[in-house]
C-alpha positions in Angstrom: -71.9 -84.4 -29.3 -71.7 -80.9 -30.1 -68.0 -79.7 -29.9 -69.1 -76.1 -28.3 -71.4 -77.8 -26.2 -68.4 -80.5 -24.9 -66.0 -77.6 -24.3 -63.5 -78.7 -27.1 -62.4 -76.2 -29.1 -63.2 -76.6 -32.9 -60.6 -78.0 -35.1 -60.0 -75.2 -37.0 -59.3 -73.7 -33.8 -56.8 -76.6 -32.3 -54.3 -76.0 -34.8 -50.8 -75.3 -33.6 -49.0 -71.9 -33.7 -46.1 -73.5 -36.0 -48.5 -73.9 -39.0 -49.2 -70.4 -39.3 -46.3 -69.0 -41.4 -46.9 -64.9 -39.7 -46.0 -66.7 -36.4 -42.6 -67.1 -35.2 -41.5 -70.1 -32.4 -39.2 -69.0 -29.6 -35.4 -70.3 -30.5 -31.8 -69.3 -29.3 -30.2 -66.3 -30.9 -27.5 -68.5 -32.4 -28.6 -71.9 -34.0 -25.2 -73.7 -34.0 -26.5 -76.7 -36.6 -27.3 -74.1 -39.1 -24.1 -72.3 -38.6 -22.1 -75.5 -38.9 -24.3 -77.1 -41.8 -23.3 -73.8 -43.7 -19.9 -74.1 -42.8 -19.5 -77.7 -43.9 -21.5 -76.6 -47.6 -19.0 -73.6 -47.9 -15.8 -75.8 -47.0 -16.9 -78.6 -49.4 -17.2 -76.5 -52.1 -14.6 -74.7 -51.9 -12.3 -77.7 -51.5 -13.8 -79.0 -54.9 -13.6 -75.5 -57.1 -10.0 -75.4 -55.6 -8.9 -78.4 -57.1 -10.9 -77.8 -60.2 -9.0 -74.7 -60.3 -5.4 -76.6 -60.0 -6.8 -79.4 -62.5 -7.4 -76.5 -64.9 -4.4 -74.5 -64.0 -2.1 -77.5 -64.7 -4.0 -78.0 -68.0 -3.4 -74.6 -69.2 0.3 -74.0 -68.7 3.1 -75.6 -70.8 7.0 -75.1 -70.1 7.1 -74.6 -74.1 7.1 -70.9 -74.8 4.8 -70.9 -77.5 2.0 -73.0 -75.6 0.2 -72.4 -72.8 -0.8 -69.4 -71.0 1.8 -66.5 -70.2 3.1 -65.7 -66.7 0.6 -62.5 -66.4 -2.7 -64.1 -67.7 -2.2 -67.2 -65.4 -1.8 -64.8 -62.3 -4.9 -63.1 -63.3 -6.5 -66.3 -64.2 -5.6 -67.7 -60.6 -6.8 -64.6 -58.9 -10.2 -64.2 -60.8 -10.8 -68.1 -60.2 -10.0 -67.6 -56.4 -12.3 -64.8 -56.2 -14.9 -66.9 -57.9 -14.5 -69.7 -55.6 -14.9 -67.4 -52.3 -18.0 -65.7 -53.7 -19.9 -69.2 -54.8 -18.7 -71.1 -51.6 -19.4 -68.1 -49.1 -23.0 -67.9 -51.0 -24.2 -71.5 -50.2 -22.7 -71.4 -46.7 -24.4 -68.0 -45.9 -27.7 -69.2 -47.4 -27.9 -72.8 -45.6 -27.1 -71.2 -42.4 -29.7 -68.1 -42.6 -32.2 -70.7 -44.3 -32.0 -73.5 -41.6 -32.1 -71.6 -38.5 -35.1 -71.7 -36.4 -37.8 -69.2 -36.1 -37.4 -66.3 -33.3 -40.8 -65.0 -31.5 -41.2 -61.6 -30.4 -38.0 -60.0 -32.0 -38.1 -57.2 -34.3 -37.0 -56.9 -37.8 -33.6 -55.2 -37.6 -32.5 -57.9 -35.0 -33.6 -60.6 -37.3 -31.7 -59.1 -40.1 -28.8 -58.8 -37.6 -28.8 -62.2 -36.5 -28.8 -63.7 -39.9 -25.9 -61.5 -40.8 -24.1 -63.0 -37.8 -25.3 -66.8 -38.6 -23.7 -65.9 -42.2 -20.6 -64.4 -41.0 -20.2 -67.4 -38.6 -20.4 -69.8 -40.8 -17.7 -68.1 -43.3 -15.4 -68.2 -40.1 -15.6 -71.5 -39.4 -15.5 -72.7 -43.1 -12.6 -70.5 -43.5 -10.8 -72.0 -40.7 -11.5 -75.5 -41.9 -10.2 -74.5 -45.5 -7.0 -73.2 -44.1 -6.8 -76.6 -41.9 -6.9 -78.4 -45.1 -4.8 -76.5 -47.0 -2.2 -75.1 -44.1 0.5 -76.3 -46.1 0.1 -74.5 -48.9 -1.0 -71.0 -47.4 2.3 -71.4 -44.9 4.3 -72.2 -48.2 3.1 -69.2 -49.7 4.1 -66.7 -46.5 7.2 -68.6 -46.3 8.4 -68.1 -49.5 7.9 -64.0 -49.0 9.7 -64.2 -45.9 12.6 -66.3 -47.1 12.7 -64.0 -50.1 12.9 -61.1 -48.2 15.3 -62.5 -45.6 17.5 -63.5 -49.1 17.2 -59.8 -50.6 18.6 -58.7 -46.5 21.3 -61.0 -46.7 23.0 -59.5 -49.7 24.3 -56.8 -47.6 28.2 -56.3 -47.1 28.6 -59.2 -43.8 27.1 -61.5 -45.9 27.8 -60.5 -49.5 31.6 -61.9 -49.4 30.5 -65.7 -48.7 28.2 -65.8 -51.5 30.4 -64.6 -54.2 32.7 -67.6 -52.5 30.2 -69.9 -53.2 29.0 -68.6 -56.5 32.9 -68.7 -58.0 33.5 -71.7 -56.4 30.4 -73.3 -58.3 31.1 -71.7 -61.4 34.6 -72.9 -61.5 33.5 -76.1 -60.0 33.2 -77.7 -63.8 37.0 -76.9 -64.4 35.9 -75.1 -67.6 38.0 -71.6 -65.6 41.0 -73.9 -65.1 41.2 -75.6 -67.8 41.0 -72.4 -69.9 44.2 -70.8 -67.9 46.2 -73.9 -67.9 45.3 -74.0 -72.4 48.6 -74.3 -74.1 49.4 -71.5 -76.3 49.6 -72.1 -80.2 53.0 -70.5 -80.8 54.6 -71.7 -77.6 53.6 -75.0 -78.8 55.1 -74.5 -82.2 58.4 -73.3 -80.6 58.4 -76.4 -78.1 57.8 -78.8 -81.2 60.8 -77.4 -83.1 63.3 -77.1 -80.2 62.3 -81.0 -79.7 63.3 -81.5 -83.3 66.7 -79.8 -83.0 67.5 -82.1 -80.0 69.4 -85.1 -80.8 66.9 -88.2 -81.6 69.0 -90.5 -79.2 71.2 -89.9 -76.0 74.2 -91.5 -74.7 73.3 -94.2 -72.7 72.4 -93.2 -69.1 71.0 -89.7 -70.1 67.4 -88.5 -69.7 65.0 -87.8 -72.8 64.0 -84.1 -72.6 60.5 -83.5 -73.3 59.1 -80.2 -74.1 55.6 -80.5 -72.0 55.9 -81.0 -68.3 53.6 -82.9 -66.2 50.4 -81.1 -66.0 49.4 -79.8 -62.4 46.7 -80.8 -60.7 43.2 -78.3 -61.0 42.2 -79.0 -57.4 44.8 -76.5 -55.8 43.8 -73.5 -58.4 40.5 -74.2 -57.4 41.1 -74.1 -54.0 42.9 -70.7 -54.8 40.4 -69.1 -56.5 37.4 -70.1 -54.0 39.6 -68.5 -51.1 40.5 -65.6 -53.0 36.4 -65.0 -53.8 36.1 -64.6 -50.5 38.4 -61.3 -50.2 37.4 -60.2 -53.9 40.9 -59.9 -54.5 44.1 -63.0 -55.4 46.8 -62.6 -53.1 50.1 -61.9 -54.8 51.6 -64.6 -53.9 49.0 -66.7 -55.5 48.7 -65.0 -58.5 52.8 -65.7 -59.0 52.4 -69.1 -57.5 49.5 -69.7 -60.1 51.6 -67.9 -63.0 54.5 -70.1 -62.9 51.9 -73.4 -62.9 50.6 -72.0 -66.1 54.0 -71.0 -67.5 55.3 -74.6 -66.9 52.1 -76.0 -68.4 51.7 -73.9 -71.3 55.4 -72.4 -72.0 54.2 -68.8 -71.6 56.3 -66.4 -70.3 56.1 -65.6 -66.8 54.5 -62.1 -67.1 52.1 -63.2 -69.4 51.1 -66.6 -67.5 50.3 -64.1 -64.2 48.7 -62.1 -66.5 46.5 -64.9 -68.2 45.8 -65.8 -64.1 44.9 -62.4 -63.4 42.4 -62.6 -66.2 40.7 -65.7 -65.3 39.9 -64.8 -62.0 38.4 -61.9 -62.9 36.2 -63.4 -65.5 35.2 -65.6 -62.4 34.7 -62.8 -60.3 32.3 -61.7 -63.2 30.5 -64.5 -63.4 29.8 -65.0 -59.7 28.6 -61.3 -59.5 25.9 -61.8 -62.3 24.8 -65.1 -60.5 24.6 -63.0 -57.7 22.6 -60.6 -59.3 20.6 -62.9 -60.9 19.6 -64.8 -57.5 18.6 -61.2 -56.0 16.4 -60.6 -58.9 14.6 -64.1 -58.5 14.4 -63.6 -54.9 12.9 -59.9 -55.4 10.3 -61.6 -57.8 9.4 -64.4 -55.6 8.9 -61.7 -52.6 6.5 -59.6 -54.8 4.6 -62.5 -56.1 4.0 -63.8 -52.4 2.8 -60.3 -51.5 0.4 -60.1 -54.4 -1.3 -63.0 -53.9 -1.6 -62.1 -49.9 -3.3 -59.2 -50.9 -5.4 -60.8 -53.1 -6.2 -63.6 -50.8 -7.2 -61.1 -48.3 -9.5 -59.1 -50.8 -11.1 -62.4 -51.7 -11.8 -63.4 -48.2 -13.2 -60.2 -47.6 -15.7 -60.7 -50.3 -16.9 -63.9 -49.3 -17.3 -62.7 -45.9 -19.8 -60.2 -47.2 -21.3 -62.7 -49.3 -21.8 -65.1 -46.9 -23.5 -62.5 -44.5 -25.8 -61.1 -47.4 -26.8 -64.8 -48.5 -27.4 -65.6 -44.9 -30.2 -62.6 -44.6 -31.5 -64.0 -48.1 -31.9 -67.4 -46.3 -33.6 -66.0 -43.2 -36.1 -63.9 -44.9 -37.0 -67.2 -47.2 -37.4 -69.2 -43.7 -39.8 -66.6 -42.3 -41.9 -66.8 -45.8 -42.2 -70.4 -45.9 
């Protein structure tokens, strides 16, 4: 029977509107499936590239001064790699979000452009949150290091400077070098004590004691405690200086005045070393703070570039979706 006579439209007329690429189908404003697919692709690619960057970075550095990249070159390379990672991963996620979304019917071109941009931005946002969750410890470490460095700089005020000096002085004297130096016997005094010992009779009468030019060496623990206590105030008390001077005089054979002078000079050397250690700690804290600040700023720039690339790639994916 003829199709026109039976009332049925011809086969060409019964084609679905979906078969016509110029006709759009009605769909929701946000295709969450496409957004999640793009976010998953961006997050996985970002994770892979970050792992590759860590491997390349560790292979390019070396503890030897003549090998590996220098610190400035390594820092610039890290920034460039993070930016490259954001660009590539965001472009993939945005394109997938735009290409996989459904067509919209009776929607103006400007609205389609806005929706594609929103799809790319949402895919980038979810991918960034997922990546931050996976690498949360690393991000927290960067932020925490910067905060601790700033607190360390603030902690060098006068209210906390004295305990820091005390700890530094105690650590500097912990190896006993300064105390051993203070109790070191003077060669001239040793020679005089040896000649005096030779002038004494070789043997004494029964019941008498033998004279010795070298008295028993005092313990160094007490001297360390005295120096550590004096470091808190920055000055050695007079009674402690005289007491240590007597111990030094007994051990080394020096005159009391020379022994006290040696005690004072030893304490001053310890203070100088403690101050140098404190300045080095401040410089390290300041360098750590600046490094953390630069890492945060460049991370912000890289993420901002990633958001822009994801939105732009989504519009390109959506355009391809409507054409094919």
